[in-house]
Structure formats: structure tokens, C-alpha cells
N, C-alpha and C positions, 0 to 999 in steps of 0.2 A: 503493500500499499505506500503510495506517495505522500508526502507532507501535504500536499493541495487536498488529495482524499481525505487525509485526517482530520484536516480543518473542515470540510465539508460534512464528515460523519458527527464532530461536534457541534455543529451550528444545526444541523437536523435534528439533535437531540436537545436543543435549545440550551446547551452549554457553551458559555464565554465567559470565562474566569481569568480576566487578565491581573498580572502582578505590577502594582504600580504603587508609588507613594500615596500614603494615605490623602495626602493634600494636593495630589496630581490631577489637574483636569483636562490639561491638553499640553502638548510639546512643538516646540519649533525648530529644536536642534535633533539631528539624528542620534539614535541609539537604539539597542536592542531591548525589546518589550519580549516578555514571556506571556504565552498562553497555554493554562494549565492543560493537558492532555490526559494523562492517568496518575493517579495519586492513591498508592494505598501502603502497606507496611514493606512490601516489596521494591518499590520503585517510587519515584518522584520525576515525571517526565512532562516535557514541555514544547509546545511548537513555538519557535523562537523567531520572531519578525526583525530581521537583519538591517539595521540603520533604518529604524522607523520613525515615522513623524505620525503622530495624530492630532486629529480636530475633534471638537465636539465635547460632550460629558458622558464620562463612564458611570453607570451606575451599579455599582459592587454588588448591591444586595439584590439587584433585579431578579424576580423570578416569573417567567412566562415566556411567550411565543417570540421568537427573533425571526427578523427578515435580514437577509443578507445579499449584499450583491458585489460580482467580482468583476474587476477592470483593470486595463493598462493603458498609464499613462506614460508615454514617453519611455525612459528607462527604468519605470518604477510600476510596480503592482499595486492595486488600489483593493482596500477591502472596506465596504461600507455595512454598517451592522445597524439595524433600530432595534432600539429596548423599548418598546411602548412609545412614549413621545421623544423620546430621546435619540440621536443619532450620533455616531463615533466614525469616523473613517480613518484608516490606518493607510499611510503610504508607505512600502518598504520594498528593500533592495530584491530581497530571497528569502523563503521560508525553511529553516531547519529543523530537524528533530534533535532535542537536547534529553538525554537517558541516564539518570543517576540509578544505580542498582544497589540494594543493601542487604545486607544479613537478617533474614525475618525467622528464622529458627529459633530464637530465643525470645521472640515477640509474643505477648500475652495480651488478651482484653477480657476481664471476667465479668462480661454482662449477663449472663446466665447461670444461674446456679446449677450443681450436680453434675457429675461426671466432667469436671472441669477438664480434666487430660484429654477426653475423646473429643470435647469441644475446640479446644485448642489445635488439636491435629485438623479437624475440620477446616477452622479459621486459616491455617498455614496453608493447608492444600487448595482452600476458596482463593486466596490473594495469589497464590501460584496460578491458578486458572485464569486469572483476570489478567496477569501478566502475559500469557503465554497466549490468551484469546486478542489482546488487544495491541501487543507490542512483537508476537510472533517468537518462533522458536530460538530465532537467533540470539534471543534475551535470555536464553535458559541453557542451562548445563544438560548434558546427556542423561544426567540422574532425574533432574527435573521434569525432561520430557517424557518419561516413564511414571513418576509419580501423579504428574497431572491428571492423569486417567482416572486415579482414586476420587475426583471431584465426580465423575460420573457414576460413581457406586452410590444407590441411595441407602443402603445400610449404615454407609461411613459419613456421608455427606449432609447438608443442609436438611435432608429429609428426615433425619433421625438424631443429628446431634449439631444442630445449628448454633453457632456462637453467638450471633446476634438475635435480639429480641425480634419476634414475628412479625412487626410492624415493618422493619429493616431488612427482613429477609428477603435476599433477590434470588427466585429462583432461575435455573436455565434448563434450556434442552438436553437431555442424555442420551447421545446415540447409542444404539445396542454395539456397535462395534468398540466405542471406547469404553462402555461398562463391561465388554467382555476383557479388554487389555488390562481395565482397573481391577479387576478379579485375578488376573494372571500376577500383577503386581503383588495383589493380597496374599496370593498363594506361596509365592516367593518369599514374602516376609516371614508369613507363617512357618514355613520351612525353615528359614534361617532361625527363627525363635523354636524350632523343633516342637512346634504345638501342630501335632498332628490331627487332634480332633476339630480343630478349626480349619484345618485344610479339607477334613472330608464336609464339613459344613459349607466352606467356599465351592467345592466342587457340587454339591448338592443345589447350591443357590444358581450356579451356572445352568444346570439343567432344569430348575425350576425357579426363574426371576419373577415370582410373583410378589404381590404385597405382603402376604403372608409370612412367605419365608425371609423378606426384607427385613420386616419387624422382629422375626425371630434372630437372624445374623445379627442385627443391632443389638437386639438386648444380651445376647452371651458376650458380645464384645466388651461389656462391662464387668464380667463375671471374671473373678481373681484367677480362675485356671488360664485365663487369656491375657493375663497380664504381660507376659513376656512378648505377645504380639504386638500390644500398644507399645511398650518399652522400645522394641526393636525399630518398628515406624518412626517412633520419636528421634531415637539415634541416627537414624537414616537421613530424616528431614534435617538435623542438625548437620550432619557432615555433607549434605549438598550445598546447604546454603552458606557454609563456614568460607566458601571461596568468595563471599561478597564482603565489603567492609561494612561496618556498623556506622550510623550516623553520629557526628560530633555536635558538640553542643556549648561549644564554648569554654572559655577558663574556667568562669565559675561553675558550670553545667558539669563539667568535666569533675571537678573537684567534689562536688555533691555525690557524682556519680560512683566516684572511684570510693568514697566513704561508704556507701549504701552497698557496694559491692562486696566490701571488706567486712560489713556486720553480716551480709548474707552469706557469705562463705563459711562464716564462724559457726551460725547458725546451723548450716547446711550440713557440715561435720557433725553436729551434735545430733541431728535427726538422724543422718545415716548410721549412726552406731545404734540406733533402735531398730533398723532394718528397713526403714523408710527410703523410697525412689525418690530423689529430690532434684527438681529444675529451677535453677536460678533464671527468673524471665524478667523481661521489660515491657514496659507500655512507652512507647517513645513518640514524640510529637514529630510533626514535619519539620524540615530544618530551611527550606529554601520556599515553600508557600506555607506560611504560618497557620497552625490552627489551635484549638482551644484544649488539647489534651496537655497534661502534665507528665513530666517524665518521672516515671514510678518503677521501683523494682519489688518484685514480688517472689516468694519461694510457693512453689507448686509442690505439695505434698503427697505421695501416693504410697498407700500400703495394701496389701491384701488381707481381705477380710474372710470370713467362715464361706461367703458366697459371694460378695459383691465388693469391688476395689473401693477403698475408703479415700476420699480424695479431701486434702484441706488446702486453702490460701492463706498465706500470711504475706501483709505487707510489711516491708522493710521501711521503719521511720528513723529518722536521726533526731 
């Protein structure tokens, strides 16, 4: 997909979020202006209008239908966007894609209670699916290209362990081919975990992909006997995402994060002595396009109960 097609896609979805100074209404000198393309915990990507000048008033909080027009003025491109009764016009030399990839293997958002470990797996796979879908496989590792198919397995995805509250859940179509590839990935991981019972259930699921079987497989995933599979999938995602850098938060933010991580590691050692499996995870705000989330550090503590996995979340505070 070309950058122009990406721009058309955004505008067709009524998405037009420019990154401008708060008090900026128009500019008369050429500068690079970013338009948010895709933002999630895996990536911050933008369409960049190079050597751009704009006129009109941009409404940052506008929500509604957009009308766009495209033109060429001598050696420059022209984009006109109507936001209700306001029009902004951009004159620019070229349009380029800027992509910043990040490590999301230790990112977590605890929006929905119960079985948080499985919900965080669903979340990480879902944001991988977004990256793969909107940016393409060139922005994914070979391992991620396999893991992304887990997003099309209803027993593991938003259908069963949605990490976001229902009003914010974004369903997507699940092609049969990708579903079967996802089951192949699940079976490989179950074999790696030596969970032969789950291997059997996955093979049964492949032959009988009904709603009832989906619910049953989703149900058994939180049983303690299958914790090895959950741990193996968790560690696999961490390994695949470790190739990407994490976000940086400036001197004060990095100092605060270091103190939180020191405290988290000490607490992790205590909990591991009791037999718990402990992940140190973070909630990270965006760094280029600012958002309202705070930087937080948590411990995701998993234990094997008599039947079900027992999950606790501890926030690390200074």
C-alpha cells in the first residue's frame, strides 16, 4: 500500500489526527507535519507531510465526517480537509511513512478482571494483529508472522479472553485458513510445553470447530494442568518481541522507572520463592503522540490452584 493509499484509508474512516503545537493554528514556513497512522503498544506510526505549509484552523477534538480533496499545485501537492464548518489546507512536497516499533512483550493493561494472564496474551496477540494488518509483514519478525494467526482462534482471542471492556472490543473476521494456522501454532506450543492433553483437545477442536468446543477449549486453558502452555506462549511472545526497543521517557521518567523496576525485581524474588510464576509488566504512554496513560509497573502473579490458575496483580508504587 502506498502512502497516498494510506492517507485515503484514514480519511475514508474519518480519521485525521495531526500532531501540532497546542497553540498552532496555521504555519507560513515549511516544516514536517505528522499525521497519526497507527498507534498501539507495538508501534507509533505516522504519515509525514514533508516541507509542509498549512492554512486554516485545525480542530483537534473534532469527531465527525471528513470531506477531502487532492490536487497538485506546480511542484507541490495539496490536501484540503473539511472538518464541519472548518477547512484546513496542506501544501507539501512529499508524503512519507514513519514507523517506530516497540517491545510489547511486557506491556499490560488491567481493564478486565479474572484470568488476567490469558487476557494479556489476548491483548499482545491483538496488537500484533493490528500491526500485521495495517503495516504488513515487513514490520514483523518471522516468529510474529506465525503468532499472529492466534488472533483468529476464538478460544484464545477476544471471543473468550477479551482484555478490553466490551464497549471497546473490536471484533474482526477470522478466516478459516488463518484459524487452522493458529491451531497449528497452539499445538506446537502445547507440544513444547509437553501438554499432551491439550494437544488432544486442539486436534479435536480442528475437527469440530463449533461454538461449544470453542467454549470448552477456552475453559480448560485456565485450568492449572494447562499452565505450562500459558507460560510457554508468554515466554515465546517475550522472546519474539525482545528484538524491539522499549519506549524511553526522558531523564525523570527513566529514573522513576528504574526505581520501580528495582522494587519490582525484589518483590518478584520473594514471590518466586513461594512457587509463583511472576511477570514484571508495564503500562506505557505513547512518547511521540502523547496520551492520557501513566507509566506504571505491575507484577502479574500466577499460581496453580487445585483446579484453576490463581492470578493476582500487584501495582508497584514508590
